[in-house]
Every structure is written in structure tokens, then in C-alpha cells.
C-alpha positions as CSV (number, residue, x, y, z in Angstrom):
1,M,0.0,0.0,0.0
2,K,2.8,2.4,0.8
3,R,4.5,1.9,-2.6
4,F,1.1,2.3,-4.3
5,L,0.3,5.6,-2.5
6,T,3.7,7.0,-3.1
7,F,3.4,6.2,-6.8
8,I,0.0,7.9,-7.1
9,F,1.2,10.9,-5.1
10,S,4.3,11.3,-7.3
11,I,2.4,11.0,-10.6
12,T,-0.3,13.4,-9.4
13,I,2.2,16.0,-8.3
14,A,4.1,15.7,-11.5
15,F,0.9,16.3,-13.4
16,S,0.0,19.4,-11.3
17,V,3.5,21.0,-11.6
18,T,3.6,20.3,-15.3
19,S,0.1,21.7,-15.8
20,C,0.9,24.8,-13.8
21,Q,4.0,25.5,-15.8
22,K,2.3,25.0,-19.1
23,W,-0.6,27.2,-18.2
24,K,1.4,30.0,-16.5
25,G,1.3,33.1,-18.7
26,E,-1.4,31.9,-21.0
27,H,-4.0,34.1,-19.2
28,T,-2.6,35.8,-16.1
29,D,-5.8,37.5,-14.9
30,I,-7.7,34.3,-14.6
31,Y,-10.8,35.7,-12.9
32,T,-11.8,38.2,-15.6
33,Y,-12.3,35.8,-18.5
34,T,-15.8,34.6,-19.1
35,P,-16.7,32.1,-21.8
36,P,-19.4,33.3,-24.3
37,A,-23.0,32.6,-23.1
38,A,-24.6,29.4,-24.4
39,N,-28.3,28.9,-24.0
40,P,-28.9,31.8,-21.7
41,V,-31.2,31.1,-18.8
42,S,-34.1,33.6,-18.6
43,D,-34.4,35.6,-15.4
44,K,-37.9,36.9,-16.4
45,Q,-39.9,34.4,-14.3
46,P,-39.0,32.3,-11.2
47,L,-37.6,28.8,-11.9
48,S,-40.7,26.9,-10.7
49,C,-42.0,23.4,-10.5
50,S,-45.5,22.4,-11.4
51,G,-47.9,19.5,-11.9
52,G,-47.1,17.8,-8.6
53,S,-43.4,17.4,-9.5
54,S,-40.6,19.1,-7.6
55,V,-38.2,18.9,-10.6
56,V,-37.1,21.9,-12.6
57,P,-34.5,20.8,-15.3
58,V,-31.9,23.6,-15.9
59,K,-29.0,24.0,-18.2
60,G,-27.2,26.7,-20.1
61,T,-25.7,30.0,-18.8
62,M,-26.9,32.3,-16.0
63,L,-25.8,35.7,-17.2
64,S,-23.6,38.2,-15.4
65,G,-25.5,40.8,-13.3
66,K,-28.7,38.8,-13.4
67,T,-30.8,37.6,-10.4
68,Y,-32.5,34.3,-10.6
69,N,-35.2,33.1,-8.2
70,V,-36.1,29.5,-7.4
71,S,-39.6,28.8,-6.1
72,A,-40.1,27.2,-2.7
73,G,-40.0,23.4,-2.6
74,C,-38.4,23.0,-6.1
75,D,-35.4,21.0,-7.1
76,L,-33.2,22.5,-9.8
77,V,-31.9,19.4,-11.6
78,I,-28.8,19.5,-13.9
79,N,-29.2,16.3,-15.8
80,P,-26.2,14.0,-16.6
81,A,-25.5,15.3,-20.0
82,D,-26.1,19.0,-19.1
83,T,-24.1,21.9,-17.7
84,L,-25.2,24.9,-15.7
85,F,-22.7,27.7,-15.9
86,L,-22.9,30.9,-13.7
87,Q,-21.1,33.9,-15.1
88,P,-19.5,36.4,-12.6
89,G,-22.0,38.5,-10.7
90,V,-25.0,36.1,-10.6
91,T,-27.3,36.0,-7.7
92,L,-29.3,32.8,-7.3
93,N,-32.0,33.2,-4.7
94,M,-33.1,29.8,-3.4
95,G,-36.7,29.5,-2.1
96,S,-37.4,27.6,1.1
97,R,-36.9,23.9,0.9
98,S,-35.5,24.2,-2.6
99,S,-32.3,22.5,-3.8
100,I,-29.7,22.2,-6.6
101,I,-29.2,18.6,-7.7
102,V,-26.1,18.2,-9.9
103,L,-26.2,15.0,-11.9
104,G,-24.1,16.6,-14.7
105,T,-21.8,19.6,-14.4
106,L,-22.1,22.8,-12.3
107,V,-19.6,25.7,-12.7
108,S,-20.2,28.8,-10.6
109,N,-17.5,31.1,-12.0
110,G,-17.6,34.2,-9.9
111,S,-14.8,36.6,-9.7
112,K,-13.1,38.7,-7.0
113,N,-14.9,41.9,-8.2
114,Q,-18.1,40.1,-9.1
115,P,-18.7,37.2,-6.7
116,N,-21.7,35.0,-7.2
117,Y,-24.3,34.4,-4.5
118,I,-26.3,31.2,-4.0
119,T,-28.4,32.3,-1.0
120,A,-31.7,32.7,0.6
121,P,-33.3,36.2,0.1
122,G,-34.2,38.5,3.0
123,M,-32.0,37.0,5.6
124,I,-30.3,39.2,8.2
125,K,-26.8,38.3,9.5
126,N,-26.2,38.4,13.3
127,D,-22.4,38.4,13.4
128,V,-21.6,40.4,16.6
129,P,-19.8,38.0,19.0
130,G,-22.4,36.6,21.4
131,G,-25.1,38.7,19.8
132,V,-27.6,35.8,19.3
133,A,-27.8,32.2,20.4
134,A,-27.4,29.5,17.7
135,S,-31.0,28.4,18.3
136,A,-32.2,31.9,17.2
137,D,-29.7,32.5,14.4
138,S,-31.0,32.2,10.9
139,A,-27.5,31.0,9.8
140,Y,-28.3,27.6,11.4
141,A,-31.9,27.3,10.4
142,G,-31.5,25.5,7.0
143,H,-33.6,27.6,4.8
144,W,-32.9,25.7,1.6
145,K,-31.6,22.1,1.1
146,G,-28.2,22.8,-0.5
147,I,-26.1,21.8,-3.6
148,I,-26.4,18.0,-3.9
149,G,-23.8,16.3,-6.2
150,G,-25.2,13.0,-7.3
151,P,-23.1,9.8,-7.7
152,N,-22.6,10.6,-11.4
153,C,-21.7,14.2,-11.0
154,N,-18.6,14.7,-13.1
155,L,-17.6,18.3,-12.1
156,M,-18.7,20.8,-9.5
157,V,-16.8,24.1,-9.4
158,L,-17.5,26.9,-6.9
159,R,-15.2,29.9,-7.6
160,W,-15.6,33.2,-5.8
161,T,-19.1,32.1,-4.7
162,H,-21.1,32.7,-1.5
163,V,-23.2,29.7,-0.5
164,E,-25.4,30.7,2.4
165,Y,-28.3,29.5,4.7
166,A,-28.5,25.9,3.4
167,G,-29.0,22.7,5.3
168,Y,-32.8,22.0,5.2
169,A,-33.4,18.2,5.3
170,E,-33.5,16.7,1.7
171,G,-36.6,14.6,2.2
172,S,-37.6,11.5,0.3
173,A,-38.5,13.1,-3.1
174,T,-35.2,15.1,-3.4
175,S,-33.1,12.2,-2.2
176,A,-34.6,9.8,-4.7
177,I,-33.6,12.1,-7.5
178,A,-30.1,12.7,-6.1
179,S,-29.5,9.1,-4.9
180,S,-28.7,10.4,-1.5
181,G,-30.2,10.3,2.0
182,A,-33.6,11.7,3.0
183,N,-32.3,13.0,6.3
184,N,-29.2,14.7,4.9
185,Q,-28.8,18.3,6.0
186,Y,-25.5,19.1,4.1
187,S,-25.0,22.5,2.5
188,I,-22.9,20.8,-0.1
189,L,-22.7,17.1,-0.9
190,F,-20.4,15.4,-3.4
191,A,-20.5,11.7,-3.9
192,N,-18.6,10.5,-7.0
193,Y,-15.1,9.2,-6.4
194,K,-14.4,9.5,-10.2
195,G,-15.7,13.1,-10.2
196,N,-14.1,16.4,-9.4
197,F,-15.1,18.9,-6.7
198,V,-13.3,22.3,-6.7
199,M,-14.1,25.0,-4.2
200,E,-11.7,28.0,-4.3
201,D,-11.9,31.6,-3.1
202,S,-15.5,31.0,-1.9
203,W,-17.5,31.5,1.3
204,L,-19.8,29.1,3.1
205,Y,-22.0,30.8,5.7
206,G,-24.2,28.9,8.1
207,G,-25.2,25.3,7.9
208,V,-26.8,22.5,10.0
209,D,-24.8,19.3,9.9
210,D,-21.5,18.6,8.0
211,P,-21.9,21.7,5.8
212,V,-19.6,20.1,3.2
213,R,-19.7,16.3,3.0
214,V,-17.6,14.5,0.4
215,S,-18.7,10.9,0.4
216,A,-16.0,10.3,-2.2
217,G,-14.3,12.4,-4.8
218,K,-11.3,14.2,-6.1
219,I,-11.1,17.5,-4.3
220,A,-9.3,20.8,-4.3
221,I,-10.5,23.2,-1.6
222,F,-8.3,26.3,-1.6
223,R,-8.5,29.8,0.0
224,N,-12.1,29.7,1.3
225,T,-13.8,31.2,4.3
226,F,-16.2,29.1,6.5
227,E,-18.4,30.8,9.1
228,K,-21.0,29.5,11.5
229,N,-20.9,25.9,10.2
230,G,-22.9,23.3,12.1
231,V,-25.5,23.7,14.8
232,H,-24.8,21.0,17.5
233,G,-22.4,18.9,15.6
234,G,-20.9,18.0,12.2
235,D,-17.5,18.7,10.7
236,C,-17.3,21.6,8.3
237,L,-15.3,19.7,5.6
238,N,-16.0,16.1,6.2
239,V,-14.5,13.8,3.6
240,K,-15.0,10.0,3.6
241,G,-13.8,6.8,1.9
242,G,-12.4,7.3,-1.6
243,T,-11.5,11.0,-1.3
244,T,-8.2,12.4,-2.5
245,G,-6.8,15.9,-2.8
246,T,-5.9,19.0,-1.0
247,M,-7.4,21.5,1.5
248,A,-5.3,24.7,1.8
249,Y,-5.4,28.3,2.9
250,N,-8.9,28.0,4.3
251,L,-10.2,30.2,7.2
252,F,-12.6,28.6,9.7
253,I,-14.3,30.5,12.5
254,G,-17.0,29.1,14.9
255,T,-17.3,25.6,13.5
256,A,-19.4,23.2,15.6
257,T,-16.8,20.5,15.5
258,N,-13.7,20.1,13.3
259,G,-12.9,22.4,10.5
260,Q,-11.4,19.6,8.4
261,K,-11.8,15.8,8.8
262,A,-10.6,12.9,6.8
263,S,-11.8,9.3,7.1
264,N,-11.7,6.2,5.0
265,K,-15.0,5.1,6.3
266,G,-17.5,3.9,3.7
267,Q,-14.9,3.3,1.0
268,A,-16.7,2.3,-2.2
269,T,-15.7,-0.7,-4.2
270,G,-13.0,0.5,-6.7
271,A,-12.5,3.8,-4.9
272,P,-9.0,4.8,-3.7
273,Q,-8.0,5.1,-0.1
274,T,-8.8,8.5,1.4
275,N,-5.6,10.6,1.1
276,V,-5.8,14.3,1.9
277,V,-3.1,16.9,2.3
278,M,-4.0,19.9,4.5
279,Y,-1.8,22.9,4.9
280,N,-1.8,26.6,5.8
281,N,-5.3,26.6,7.2
282,T,-6.5,28.8,10.1
283,F,-9.0,27.7,12.7
284,I,-10.6,30.2,15.2
285,S,-12.8,29.1,18.2
286,G,-13.8,25.7,16.8
287,G,-15.6,22.9,18.5
288,Y,-17.8,24.6,21.1
289,R,-21.2,23.6,19.8
290,Q,-20.4,19.9,19.6
291,V,-22.5,18.2,22.2
292,Q,-20.5,15.0,22.3
293,S,-17.3,15.1,24.5
294,G,-13.8,14.5,23.1
295,R,-14.7,15.8,19.6
296,G,-12.2,18.0,17.8
297,G,-12.1,21.7,16.9
298,C,-9.7,22.0,14.0
299,I,-8.2,19.0,12.1
300,N,-9.1,15.3,12.5
301,F,-7.7,12.1,10.8
302,E,-9.3,8.8,11.5
303,E,-10.5,5.4,10.3
304,G,-7.8,4.5,7.7
305,A,-7.3,8.0,6.2
306,A,-3.8,8.8,5.0
307,G,-2.3,12.2,4.1
308,A,-0.5,15.1,5.8
309,F,-1.1,18.3,7.7
310,Y,1.4,21.2,8.0
311,N,1.6,24.9,8.7
312,N,-1.9,25.1,10.3
313,V,-3.0,27.5,13.0
314,A,-5.5,26.8,15.7
315,I,-6.6,29.7,18.0
316,N,-8.7,28.9,21.1
317,C,-10.1,25.7,19.6
318,K,-11.7,23.4,22.1
319,Y,-9.5,20.5,21.0
320,G,-6.2,20.5,19.1
321,F,-5.0,18.6,16.0
322,R,-6.5,15.1,16.4
323,V,-5.2,11.7,15.2
324,V,-7.5,8.9,16.2
325,G,-6.2,5.6,17.3
326,S,-9.4,3.6,17.3
327,P,-10.6,3.2,14.6
328,A,-7.1,4.3,13.6
329,A,-5.9,6.7,11.0
330,D,-3.4,5.2,8.6
331,V,-0.5,6.5,10.7
332,A,2.1,4.7,8.5
333,H,1.1,7.1,5.7
334,L,0.3,10.2,7.7
335,T,2.8,13.0,8.3
336,Y,2.5,16.4,10.1
337,G,4.4,19.2,11.7
338,N,4.9,23.0,11.8
339,N,1.5,23.5,13.4
340,F,0.7,26.4,15.8
341,Q,-1.7,26.6,18.7
342,Y,-2.8,29.4,21.0
343,A,-5.0,29.3,24.1
344,D,-6.5,31.9,26.3
345,S,-7.4,29.2,29.0
346,V,-5.7,26.2,30.5
347,S,-8.6,24.0,29.5
348,V,-7.8,24.7,25.9
349,A,-4.0,24.4,26.4
350,N,-4.6,21.0,28.1
351,Q,-6.1,19.7,24.8
352,F,-3.4,20.9,22.3
353,Y,-2.7,17.2,22.1
354,P,-6.1,15.8,22.9
355,T,-6.5,13.4,25.8
356,G,-7.1,9.8,24.7
357,Y,-5.8,10.2,21.1
358,I,-2.5,9.4,19.4
359,T,-1.4,12.8,18.0
360,Q,2.5,12.7,18.2
361,P,4.0,16.0,19.4
362,Q,6.5,17.3,16.8
363,S,9.7,19.3,17.3
364,T,8.5,21.9,14.8
365,D,5.2,22.6,16.7
366,I,4.6,25.9,18.4
367,P,4.5,26.3,21.4
368,S,7.7,24.2,21.7
369,I,7.0,20.8,23.2
370,T,10.0,21.5,25.5
371,S,8.5,24.8,26.8
372,S,8.6,23.6,30.5
373,A,8.7,20.6,32.7
374,K,4.9,20.7,32.7
375,Y,4.5,21.2,28.9
376,L,5.4,18.6,27.9
377,P,6.9,16.4,30.6
378,A,9.7,13.9,29.6
379,T,7.4,11.1,30.5
380,Y,4.5,12.3,28.2
381,K,3.0,9.7,25.9
382,P,0.3,10.5,23.2
383,G,-3.1,10.7,24.8
384,N,-1.8,11.4,28.4
385,I,-3.1,14.1,30.6
386,Y,-0.6,17.0,31.1
387,D,-0.5,20.5,32.6
388,G,-0.7,23.2,29.9
389,S,-0.7,26.2,32.2
390,D,2.8,27.3,31.2
391,V,1.7,27.9,27.6
392,V,-1.6,29.8,28.2
393,R,-1.5,33.1,26.3
394,L,2.0,32.2,25.0
395,N,2.9,33.3,21.4
396,N,0.1,35.7,20.6
397,P,-0.2,35.3,16.8
398,M,-0.5,39.1,16.4
399,F,-3.4,39.3,13.9
400,L,-4.1,42.7,12.4
401,N,-7.5,42.9,14.2
402,F,-8.7,40.3,16.6
403,P,-8.8,40.5,20.4
404,L,-6.3,38.1,22.0
405,P,-6.6,37.4,24.8
406,T,-10.3,37.6,24.3
407,S,-12.2,40.1,26.4
408,G,-15.9,40.3,27.3
409,H,-17.0,37.2,25.4
410,A,-16.7,33.4,25.8
411,L,-14.5,31.7,23.3
412,A,-17.6,30.1,21.8
413,D,-19.0,33.5,20.9
414,Y,-16.6,34.1,18.0
415,T,-18.4,32.5,15.1
416,A,-18.1,35.0,12.1
417,V,-15.4,37.1,10.6
418,G,-17.4,40.4,10.7
419,S,-14.9,43.3,11.0
420,F,-12.0,41.1,12.2
421,N,-8.8,40.8,10.2
422,F,-6.7,37.7,10.6
423,R,-3.8,38.8,8.4
424,L,-0.5,39.0,10.2
425,Q,1.4,41.9,11.7
426,A,5.1,42.1,10.6
427,N,6.4,40.8,13.9
428,S,4.0,37.8,14.2
429,P,5.5,34.6,15.5
430,L,3.8,32.8,12.6
431,I,6.1,34.4,10.0
432,G,8.8,32.2,8.5
433,K,7.9,29.1,10.4
434,G,6.2,27.2,7.6
435,N,7.4,24.0,5.8
436,T,7.6,24.8,2.1
437,A,9.1,21.5,1.1
438,I,5.8,19.6,1.2
439,L,3.6,19.4,-2.0
440,P,-0.1,19.7,-2.7
441,L,-1.9,16.5,-3.8
442,V,-3.6,17.7,-7.0
443,T,-6.0,15.2,-8.4
444,V,-8.4,17.5,-10.2
445,P,-7.9,19.2,-13.6
446,I,-5.9,22.4,-13.7
447,N,-8.0,24.8,-15.7
448,K,-8.9,28.4,-15.2
449,I,-12.6,27.7,-15.7
450,Y,-13.4,24.0,-15.6
451,G,-11.0,23.0,-12.8
452,L,-8.7,24.4,-10.2
453,S,-7.2,27.7,-11.3
454,D,-4.5,28.1,-8.6
455,P,-3.0,25.2,-6.6
456,T,-1.2,27.6,-4.3
457,P,1.8,25.9,-2.8
458,P,2.6,25.8,0.9
459,G,3.6,29.1,2.4
460,A,6.6,30.3,4.5
461,D,4.2,31.8,7.1
462,L,1.9,29.7,9.2
463,G,-1.9,29.9,8.6
464,C,-4.0,31.0,5.6
465,Y,-2.7,34.5,5.2
466,Q,0.8,35.2,4.0
467,L,2.7,38.4,4.7
468,N,3.5,38.7,1.0
469,G,-0.2,38.8,0.1
470,T,-0.6,35.2,-1.2
471,G,-2.9,32.7,0.3
472,N,-6.4,33.5,1.3
473,Q,-7.7,36.5,-0.6
474,H,-10.7,37.4,1.6
């Protein structure tokens, strides 16, 4: 298995590097080009279902600057041979209990200056820390069902796209069309290990359970922002058996459980082993709405998943970077290091290496694992209880605008970016501590429209923002 994984990894990286070099310079401003419209979708009337059926077949191009409305209870269905393409600047208002079912191809090609919105109209955001309880916050209510990639979905691309207020239960009629589960409450579902799911420079706001679930697929999830994901549980990016690819430069704030989780559970016949590389991600106040004890708050590897995680930053997360021993991650093919953690409280510092799990402290971790006789003692073994009091409030990451130590609010109250700025000050301890020798695992096409436009390599600075302006662009 080790030789097989190494071979696949090498071939994939060689492809990604070659593709990038070939493409570089062909079209440098990748976000301003829009293909000519084919079969324009009319915005004159709502996209509505009728005759007792929930199905609304849709294909063609939604035009830049247009607003499209989907009627309540209707399923927009992109059939297997069809493509729905959203030009930059499209707003797609989803009616209550509606959905987008992708059996063919969906490309939402927003741009930095003209992002797309797939949202619920008339909602009001409550983003002040502690301003409203999750039970009263519309972000967690599940207004519409979500984007459901069926088992034959070939390609789903979300680029510079806001996906908001999804997570209503699919129900039997929708799940029958999508070949999914009636009780699913995912904002985004992808379920084809032969297909490609690309999410870059986008935003996911709100959600109920596992806001992004990849049952299987080739993935590239780069430079996105995730806020208020999950009500009482669920991992924000939860990938299962048969998923391969990279998650990098993502910002997570206020997730119910983990920001990113990899598991080989449910591996389909013929699907590869789950193998995911995670680097330069930032996690803020994760894990506080999870009602089960011992669950994570940032990164989690379990149940036969292989991969790597480097250069990540976890700030006041309830639990630290988590490698599970039973059912065990594929630790023979899992590497990690150069990860940073900060805690305002001893309860958080005591879980930098979560009790009962097998995360191995690394010499490149910050704070240093030799900080004191308490943290970590010479007798420490993975999963042991230890005293983290000596590293509380140590190594303030020095963000441009975020209160550390926090003041006036519980750690769980920080759930949205709002006016905060998580970029780095020039004297931040995160600068220059990254491992730039690791490589992304690129399994999707490299293409400025119909694939991943920018497989940003690992950065010299820890976290999703780089001092030189690369990384997350939000």
C-alpha cells in the first residue's frame, strides 16, 4: 500500500506541476475571462416546478449581473449530459426547501470583483460575537436544502461564490432524484469518487450538519472562508472513503466540531484510499457547539485515512489537532508538523494534544514541546493528561485585528469574521515558520474555468494569510 500511495502521489504532483508551468502566462488574470454565453437562462420568471413534481430541469448559462429566483420546494436538476454555468455577478435566490441537484456539471465562475451568491433572500446576519444564540440565528436554520452532487456528477466548481443558509433536510423526493439520504442536511454534498469537486476563493456561511460532505471524490478546496458551520455537531469539511486531494489556505471560525476531517469510512468498491493533504489553514474558536465530548475543533484524521497536515494555525479551539487511534488513521502514511496553537485558557491548552488520542508532538510545533517541565513532561506519551498552564497566552499570533486574549466574550461567541482581520502583523511569531518542502496533492484538472485555477503551494508563514499577500484573498 505504501508503494502504491507513493506512486500515485508522485504521478499526481508531477501532473500538477507540469500543468501549472504549461498554463502560466497563458492568461494571467484568470478571474476576468468569461466564456461566451450558451443557451442563456431567462431571469424573467422564477424557476418553478409544477404538476405535482418538484423537478425543474436547468442547463445553459446564467448571465452576469442577473438575479434568478427558485420557487419554494423546487429542485433545480442538472441532468447527466447537461451543464449549468454561472457567469460572474450572478445571484441565485433559493426558495425555502429548494435545492440544486447536480447529476451533470455545475460551474459557478464568480470573480473577485463580481462574486456569485447562492443564497436565501431576505436574511439578516447576526455576526456580533455573542449577539444571538445559535437556536435563534438564521444562519443555522437550514432555509434551503443545498447543492447535492449525485453519484454521477462529473464536475462541480464553486469559484468566488457565496453559499449561504443551506441545510434543510433533503426529504424523500429530493433524495430519490439525487440518490442520497432523505435525512441529509448538508449544505454541499459530493458523492462520486471519479468526479471532481473544486471550491476556491469562496464562502460558506451557516449550515446545519457537515456543511460540506464529500462521500467520495477528487477534491481541491483552496482559499475559502467558513463561518457558523454546524448547529450542534458536524464537521465543516467532512471527507469520507475514496476522497483524494488538498485543503489549503482556508479560514474557519466558529465551526461546531472540526474544520477539516478525513476518514476512509465507507470506501466504495473501486475507490482509492482517502488521502488528503492539509496545509496553511487557520481555525478560530472551533468545537464549542459539539454536544459530544472529546470531539475536535480543527483537524481530524481517523479510520484509515492517509495524508499530511502542516503549517496550520488553531486559535482557542476546544481540541487541538487530532489523530484517532481507534478506529485508527493510517499513521504509516500520515505525516505532520509545523503546526501552531494558542490558548486563552488552561482548559484549551490542556487539549493541544487531545487526551485519549494518538497525535504525536512534533519538534516543529509551536509552542515548543520542551517549553517547560509541565509542557510537555519527559514522561509524556500521546493521549496522556498533562498540565498546559505554562503555555496559556503564549505566542500571541498578532493578527491585524482580533482580540487576544479575548475580552468580554466566551471563546464560543466568536463565530463570524465580521470586521475582524486575521492577516499578520510584521512581527507575528507565525512568520517564516512554515514548511515549504511539502507538496499539494492535486487530483483535479488544472483549468482556469473548468477545474482548479490556482494550486497555491505551501507558504513560508503559518496559517491561511501570507505576509507577501498570497494565500487566502478574503
